[in-house]
Structure formats: structure tokens, C-alpha cells
N, C-alpha and C positions, 0 to 999 in steps of 0.2 A: 487847560485841558486837564493836569493831573487833578486840580480840584475837583472837575466835575466827574471825573473817573473814579475818584475817592468816594464821592457821594453817592455815585450810582450803586457801588458794591456794599455799602453801608447796610448793617441789619439792624432790626428794631427788637428783635426777639431771638429765641434759640433757632428759630427756623434757619434754613439755608438761604443765601441770596435769592438764589433761584426760586424756592419756594415761597417767598415773600412776594416777588413779583408776580408770580404765577396766580397767587392768590388774589392779587388786586385785578389783574386782568380778568380771572374768572368772575370776580365779583361785578366789577363793570359791566362785563358781557352778559351776566345776569340771567343765565338760560337754566343751569344745573342747580348751581348753590346760590338761591336768592335772598336768603337771609344771613345776618351776622351769626345768629347762631348755628347756623348750618356751618358756616366757615369755620367757626371755633371748634366743632366737632371732627371736621373733616381733616383738619390740619393738627390732630394731636392736642386737642383740648386747649388751644390757645384762648385766652379769655377775649370777652368782647372789646376790654378796653385795648388790648394789645393789637386786636384786629385794627380798631379805628387808627391807632397810633400807625400801623404799617400803612394803613391806605392813605392817611393825610401826608406821611412822608413820601411815599411814591407819587402821589398826585402833585406835591410841591415840586420834585424833581421834572415831572412831566410839563408843570406850568411854566417852570422857569427856563425849560427847553424851547417852549413856544414863544416865551418873550424875547428871547436871544435869537430867535429864528425870523427873518423877514417876514412881514405880514404877507406881502403879494410877491408874486415871481417878477425878476425885473423884466423891461421891455424885450431885452434880447432873449432871455429864456422863454418868456411867453409865446414869441414868434419862432423861435427854435423847436418848440415841444407842441405847437398846435396843429391841428388838423389842415389841409390845403383849404378847405371851404371857409373857415375863418380869416384866413389870410385874403382871399378873394373879398370878402365881404368888408374886412376892418383892417385893410393894409394901412399902414402908418399910423394907425389909432392904438389906444391903450384900453380896450373894453372889459368892463367887469360887470358881472350880473349879479344883482341883489334882490333877495327876496326875503319877506317876513314869515316866521312860522310861530307855532305855538307848543309848548310843552304842558300838558294838562297838569292840574294841581288839585288836590282836595278842596272842599268847601271849608273855608276858614271860620271858626267861631268867633273871632275878633271881628267886629263890625268894620273897622279900618281896612283891616285886611283882605276883608270880603269884598269891599269897594274897590280896593286898588288893583286886586288880581282879576275881578270880574271882566270878561270880554263878551260884549254883544254879539260881536262878529261870530265868533267861535261858540258863544253861548256856553259857556263854562268859566270855572276859575282856572286861570292858567298863568305861564309866564311866556314872554315873547322875546324873540331874538331876531337879528338879521342873519341871513346866510349868503355869503358869496361865492362866485366862481368865476376864474379866469378862462379864457379859451384854450390854455394849455392843460387844464383839468385841475389847476391847484385850487383848493377849496378851504373855506374857513368860516368863522362865525365870531360874533362879539357877545359881550356879556349879557346875560337874561336880565329884563325888564320885567316889571309887573305888567299883566294881562290888560290891564285899562288903558294904557298908553296907547294913542293913535298911531298908525303907521308914519304919517308926516310929521308927528312931534317926536317920534323916535327917530326918523330920520334927520331931523334938525338938530337933535341934542345927543346922540349916541357917541359922536366922536370920531366915527370911522373916516367922515370926509376931512377932518382936520388931519388924521394919519394918511390919507391919501394924498393931500396936499403936500405933507412932508416927504413921502415918497418919491411923488414924481419930480419935485423940485431936487431931491438927492440922486436920482436915476436919470442922469441926463443922457441923452441919445445924440449921436453924432450925425449930422445931416449937413451936406455940402460943406464939410470942413469946420462947422459950427457945433458946438454942444448945446443942445437945446432941451427944453422941457416939453414932453410929451403929455398932454394933459388926460386925465382918466375920463373915459366915456361910460357914463353909469346908466345900464340898461335896467330899467324898472317896470313893473305893472303900472298900469294905469291909475291905482289907487294913491300913489304918491303925490304930494305937492312937493316936488324935489328940485325944480329948476334954480330957484332963488338961492337955497342953502347950498347947491352943488358951486353955484357961480362965485358965490362970496368966500369959497374956500379953494383958492388958486384957480378960479375960472374953468372949473371941471364941467364936462359937458354931460348931458341928460338925453336918452333916447328911451321913449315911451310910445305904447300904442296910442293913436289918435282918440280922443274923447268926444263924444257927441251927446247931445240932450237926447231923451228917449223919444222925441218926436221928430228928430232929424236923422238924416241918411248920409252915410259915406260916400265920397265920392270915389272914382277908380283908383286914384293914387293912395287916397287915404286907405282904403280896403288893403292894398298891395303891402303898403308900408306896415299896416297894423298887423297883418298876417306874418309879414317877415320877422317883425319883433316877437310875436308870440311863439313863432317856431324856433328862434335862437333862444328863447329863455325856457324852451321845452326841456333842456338839460338840466334847469335849476329843480326840477321836481325830484330827479336822481339825486342832486346834491344834498336836499332836504332828507331825502330817504337815507342816505348814508350817514347824515349827521345825528339821525335818531335810531341809528343801527342796533347801538349799545342798549341792551335790556333796560339797565338802571335809568336810561333816558326815556326810552319809549313807554315804559310803565308809569312816567309822570312822578311829580313831586308828593311824595307820602307824607301822612302824619309823622311827626317826631324827625324828619329829616333835617339836615343841617343845611341852611342857604347857601353857605359860602363854600361848603363841600360839593353840593351839587353843582353849583355854577363851575367849579374847577373840572368836574366831570365833563360837563358840556362842553367847555371851551377846548380842553385837551383832547378828548374824543376825535372831534373833527380835524385837529391837527396831526393826530397819530394817523387817521384814517387815510391822509394822502400817501402815507408809507405801506398801507396794510391793504387796501383794495386797488381794483384796476380803476384807471382814470374815467370820470362820470362823462367826459365829453369826447 
């Protein structure tokens, strides 16, 4: 704890500890001071190199905090903090809602990067990531991928299913005097081919709207089931909105931006948002 506290209060320049943190938040929020040169002038002619050093140092602290915090709320935390409607629908389950979203990027001059980042679905160059939320309102994201990856391929290779498997195996729940594994119930849109990857990682479960070919119709139960899943996943739109609320993210990946730094802004912002805004569900 002393080590963490010492690093929190370290300074990179002649600015005060508070000024350095405020500069970083102001730049990530990116509403008033949107350029590095604007920050340099506003904070006493601190040069661009110093601004970037401050930004990277603070992002590292935020990233390390995120990495040392559990990725998901525990089963008991989720149940204690969620609204009654979720308890009535998913009693005894461990639901988590996943969605894909895009972060716009500029058109790359490099042919390989142009091909890797172009998404025909979004009709633009972009990066993509998975965004999740649990019924208690705890939200998060995973690292950015290039926009050309399919949702199904991302779902299979991104690594979050493996992390969920480890989490559910460590977060045992006492039922009838025995400590048992409660598997994640992954709630997706119908675009994912998700059942096999989920089952292969700790026999996790999947809930999706029913899918029919264009010339076939839903029966009554399928209609009710699909409508229920769609209604439950409605909160994910708010999760996506919050995850992009920082101006530096919503304005997209700009020319000359550093990809590693941008990814850290993306991953740490959603983590911090859990403590900054009202619950999304």
C-alpha cells in the first residue's frame, strides 16, 4: 500500500501533484483543452515532451490499478447490488452481457493497416473491442483489436472467456453446504457464434436471441424469448455510451497517435467510469 501511495504522489515536472493529475483528466475528457500544445500553454509552458511523460506516468498508475482489481464483481457482490428484476430473471446464475463496439480511426496510408482496420460492417477504418456489464452495474472493456476482425473471431481469441473461467473457478459459491462453481451466462447479440468457445472454457453458458432464416417465422416462445433477451441487453447501449464518453476516445484514433497509449486510455477509462458515474443498469 505504501508503494502504491508513493507512486500516486510522484511528480514528473515542476507542476504540483494535483496539477499533473488534473492535466491528465482534462486531456482525456478532451472538451476544453484538446491539443497537447494547448495543455503546454495552459499549464505554464510545460513542453510537449513533459506533457506526454506526465500522461504516460498517470496512465500507468491507472492501468496497474485496473490490473490489480478483479475484472468482475463476485457472485455475492453482483447479487447484493443488482435490482430485483435481475434477481427474478437470473436467480442462481452469473449473467454477464457482452457487446462489440467500434472506435473510429483515420484512413491509413499503409496498405496492410488499411486492410486490417477496415470494417465492412461499420464502413470505416476503426478499432473494435468487447464491452461487458453485469446486472449490478459493474462494467469494463478488453483491449482494442483491429476493425477487420469478425465478432465471432474476436469472441474466440480475445481471451476474456479464459479470464471468466478462472474467475468462476476461484469465486466459489456455497450451496447446500458445498462450495460450487457457478458458471458465467454470457448474454450476446445474435451476431456471435459463441456457444462452442464458451463451453470449451469452463462450460460457460450462452443466451442469445433466436435466429431464423429470412423466409422463416418465429413461433410464440421464440418471439417472447428473443424479445426478453433484447430487452435485457438494452442496458448495454448505455454501457457503450459511457465507455466512449471521454472525448479522447469518442473523437477516434487520430494521425500520429500512439496506439499503446490510446489503448491504455480506452481500458482505464471504463474502469474509472465505475467510480465516476451512476450505474448503467
